[in-house]
C-alpha positions in Angstrom: -31.7 -13.6 9.5 -29.7 -11.7 12.1 -31.4 -8.4 11.2 -34.9 -10.0 11.4 -34.0 -11.5 14.7 -32.9 -8.1 16.1 -36.0 -6.4 14.8 -38.3 -9.1 16.5 -36.5 -8.8 19.8 -36.8 -5.0 19.6 -40.5 -5.3 18.9 -40.9 -7.7 21.8 -39.4 -5.3 24.3 -41.5 -2.5 22.9 -44.6 -4.6 23.4 -43.6 -5.4 27.0 -42.7 -1.8 27.8 -46.2 -0.7 26.4 -47.9 -3.3 28.6 -45.7 -3.0 31.7 -43.9 0.4 31.5 -40.4 0.2 33.1 -37.1 2.0 32.5 -35.2 -1.2 31.9 -37.7 -2.5 29.4 -37.5 0.9 27.6 -33.7 0.9 27.6 -33.7 -2.7 26.3 -36.1 -1.7 23.4 -33.9 1.2 22.5 -30.8 -0.8 22.7 -32.0 -3.5 20.3 -33.6 -0.9 18.0 -30.2 0.9 17.7 -28.5 -2.4 17.3 -30.7 -3.4 14.4 -30.2 0.0 12.7 -26.4 -0.1 13.1 -26.3 -3.7 11.9 -28.3 -2.8 8.8 -26.1 0.1 7.9 -22.7 -1.6 8.5 -23.3 -5.3 8.0 -26.0 -5.2 5.3 -25.3 -2.0 3.3 -21.6 -1.6 3.7 -20.3 -5.2 4.0 -22.7 -6.9 1.7 -23.3 -4.3 -1.0 -20.5 -1.8 -1.0 -17.8 -4.4 -0.7 -18.9 -6.0 -4.0 -17.5 -2.9 -5.8 -14.0 -3.6 -4.5 -12.3 -6.1 -6.8 -8.9 -6.4 -5.1 -8.8 -9.0 -2.4 -6.5 -7.2 0.0 -8.7 -4.0 -0.3 -11.8 -6.0 0.5 -10.2 -7.5 3.5 -9.0 -4.1 4.8 -12.4 -2.5 4.1 -14.2 -5.2 6.0 -11.9 -5.0 9.0 -12.3 -1.2 9.1 -16.1 -1.5 8.9 -16.2 -4.1 11.7 -14.1 -1.9 14.0 -16.2 1.2 13.4 -19.4 -0.9 13.8 -18.4 -2.2 17.2 -17.2 1.3 18.3 -20.6 3.0 17.5 -22.6 0.1 19.0 -20.7 0.5 22.3 -21.2 4.3 22.3 -25.0 3.7 21.7 -25.2 1.3 24.6 -23.3 3.6 27.0 -25.6 6.5 26.0 -28.8 4.5 26.6 -27.9 2.8 29.9 -25.8 5.5 31.6 -27.9 8.5 32.6 -25.3 10.3 34.8 -23.5 12.8 32.6 -20.2 12.6 34.5 -20.3 8.8 34.4 -21.2 9.0 30.8 -18.1 11.1 30.0 -15.9 8.8 32.0 -17.4 5.8 30.1 -16.9 7.4 26.8 -13.3 8.3 27.7 -12.6 4.7 28.8 -14.1 3.3 25.5 -12.1 5.8 23.4 -8.9 5.0 25.3 -9.6 1.2 24.8 -10.2 1.7 21.1 -7.2 3.9 20.7 -4.9 1.3 22.4 -6.3 -1.7 20.5 -6.2 0.1 17.1 -3.1 2.3 17.7 -1.3 0.8 14.7 -4.4 1.5 12.5 -4.6 5.1 13.6 -0.9 5.5 13.3 -1.0 4.3 9.7 -3.8 6.7 9.0 -1.8 9.6 10.5 1.2 8.6 8.4 -1.0 8.5 5.3 -2.3 12.0 5.9 1.3 13.2 6.3 2.2 11.4 3.1 -0.5 13.1 1.1 0.0 16.5 2.6 3.8 16.9 2.6 4.8 14.4 -0.1 8.1 13.0 1.1 7.8 10.7 -1.9 5.4 10.0 -4.6 4.6 7.3 -7.2 7.7 6.3 -9.2 10.3 7.6 -6.6 13.1 5.3 -5.5 13.2 5.3 -1.7 14.6 3.6 1.3 12.3 3.3 4.4 12.4 1.0 7.4 15.5 -0.7 5.9 13.6 -1.5 2.7 14.7 -0.2 -0.7 12.6 0.0 -3.8 10.5 1.9 -6.3 7.1 3.3 -5.1 4.4 1.6 -7.2 1.3 2.5 -5.1 0.4 4.8 -2.3 -2.6 4.3 0.0 -4.0 5.8 3.2 -2.6 2.8 5.2 0.3 1.3 3.2 2.9 2.3 0.6 3.7 -0.4 -2.0 7.2 -0.9 -3.2 8.8 -3.0 -5.9 11.5 -4.3 -3.7 15.2 -4.0 -4.6 18.6 -5.2 -3.3 18.2 -7.8 -0.5 19.8 -11.0 -2.0 20.2 -9.3 -5.4 23.4 -7.3 -5.9 23.2 -3.7 -6.9 20.1 -1.6 -7.6 18.1 -4.4 -9.1 14.6 -5.6 -8.4 14.0 -8.8 -6.5 10.5 -9.3 -7.9 8.8 -9.1 -4.5 6.1 -6.5 -3.7 6.6 -5.0 -0.3 3.9 -3.2 1.7 5.3 -0.6 4.1 2.8 0.7 6.8 2.6 4.5 6.6 3.0 4.7 10.3 6.8 4.3 9.8 6.8 7.9 8.4 6.2 9.1 12.0 9.3 7.4 13.4 11.6 6.2 10.6 14.0 8.0 8.3 13.1 8.1 4.6 15.8 8.3 2.0 14.5 9.5 -1.4 16.9 9.0 -4.3 14.8 10.8 -7.0 12.9 13.6 -5.3 13.4 17.0 -7.0 16.4 15.6 -9.0 17.4 12.1 -10.1 21.2 12.2 -9.8 23.5 10.7 -7.2 27.3 10.3 -6.9 28.9 6.9 -7.3 32.5 5.7 -6.8 34.8 3.1 -8.3 37.9 2.0 -6.3 40.9 0.8 -8.3 44.2 -0.4 -6.6 47.3 0.2 -8.7 50.8 -1.3 -7.9 53.6 1.0 -6.8 55.8 0.0 -9.7 53.1 1.2 -12.2 53.1 4.6 -13.9 50.4 6.0 -11.7 50.3 9.4 -13.3 49.5 7.8 -16.6 46.9 5.6 -15.0 45.2 8.6 -13.3 45.1 10.5 -16.6 43.8 7.6 -18.6 41.0 6.7 -16.1 39.9 10.3 -15.7 39.7 10.8 -19.5 37.5 7.6 -19.8 35.2 8.8 -17.0 34.8 12.3 -18.5 34.0 10.9 -21.9 31.5 8.3 -20.8 29.6 10.5 -18.2 29.7 13.8 -20.1 25.9 14.0 -20.8 25.0 12.9 -17.3 27.4 15.4 -15.7 25.8 18.3 -17.7 22.3 17.1 -16.8 23.3 16.8 -13.1 24.7 20.3 -13.2 21.4 21.7 -14.5 19.4 19.7 -11.9 21.5 21.0 -9.1 21.0 24.6 -10.3 17.2 24.0 -10.1 17.6 22.4 -6.7 19.4 25.5 -5.3 16.2 27.5 -5.8 14.4 25.3 -3.3 17.2 24.2 -0.8 20.4 25.7 0.6 23.0 23.7 -1.3 26.7 24.6 -1.5 28.8 24.1 -4.7 28.9 20.5 -5.9 31.2 19.4 -8.7 29.4 17.0 -11.1 32.5 16.4 -13.3 34.4 13.1 -12.6 37.3 13.4 -10.2 40.0 11.0 -8.9 41.1 10.8 -5.3 44.4 9.1 -4.4 45.2 7.2 -1.2 48.5 5.7 -0.3 48.2 2.3 1.5 50.7 -0.4 2.6 50.0 -2.5 -0.4 49.0 -0.3 -3.3 48.0 3.1 -4.6 44.2 3.4 -4.3 42.4 5.4 -7.0 38.8 6.4 -6.1 36.9 7.6 -9.1 33.9 9.8 -8.2 31.3 10.7 -10.8 27.6 11.8 -11.0 25.1 9.4 -12.4 21.4 9.0 -12.7 20.0 7.0 -9.8 18.4 4.3 -11.9 21.4 3.9 -14.1 24.0 3.5 -11.3 24.8 -0.2 -11.7 24.8 -0.1 -15.5 27.2 2.9 -15.7 29.3 1.4 -12.9 29.6 -1.8 -14.9 30.3 0.1 -18.2 33.1 2.2 -16.7 34.7 -0.7 -14.9 34.8 -2.7 -18.1 36.2 0.1 -20.3 38.9 1.0 -17.7 40.0 -2.7 -17.3 40.3 -3.0 -21.1 42.4 0.2 -21.3 44.7 -0.9 -18.5 45.3 -4.3 -20.1 46.7 -2.5 -23.1 49.3 -0.7 -21.0 52.4 -2.6 -20.0 53.4 0.0 -17.3 50.1 0.0 -15.5 49.1 -3.0 -13.3 46.1 -3.7 -11.1 47.2 -4.7 -7.6 45.6 -7.4 -5.3 45.9 -8.8 -1.9 47.3 -12.1 -3.2 51.0 -13.0 -2.8 53.0 -13.6 -6.0 56.2 -15.7 -5.8 58.6 -14.5 -8.5 61.7 -16.7 -7.8 63.2 -19.4 -5.6 66.8 -20.1 -4.6 68.3 -23.3 -6.2 68.3 -26.1 -3.7 70.9 -29.0 -3.9 70.4 -32.2 -2.0 73.5 -34.1 -0.7 73.6 -37.6 0.8 
């Protein structure tokens, strides 16, 4: 009905211009004729026909909003071109319209620019585990406007999924830092801190913990070594030790052991849990090795006698 209405108005102005020639009548006829053509292309063909092929609701909404914005922009350009005959004024008008559109849709164009950078330079791809704009998760989809993550962390401890799907605007690629945990290689370093009392046999504890770590992470350490060797062909990377190592720190309360080891990024929490459990079980079997804590332990009291 809208299209028929525009065509009838356009025909009416054409009839009036034929009977009573005038520049304004001619411009009005051309304006409504262009309006009818633009309306047919964007509102009838694209919004009514093409949108039926998009099954996903969010995609249909984004497509419709984009079509509406382009439709309005082209219609304004057509009106300016018809009614403004002065070339200098026309350029100024086009510049003002372009500036207005750029300001009103700056986030839209920023997301498109970020999407182009994403597909050209590939800071991450499908399946990568990334952190961007303080959001952590696995990339499950990449679009021209948004990156879709399976969210992790938040209220869930460790590297575990929350179940939420997070949409990150690609415009953040232009201004935010991106951490990629699995690009080019899939290994990171993790640490376990273990406080040991001063009266423990700390040399024995150090040897025992290190032997457990070497045994349990042997395959991962070798795989990490190979991955780093491949990585050196692409980046300048100095020597990195992938074998487990223990660092010792003396504090006021205990001897702090920090076990550092290489682990696959997606297995960090599982391996952390496994090593912690095995180390605790081993320490419980040793009488001369004790875990320290910040609690106070009362070992004895003086005998108190009450007299009348």
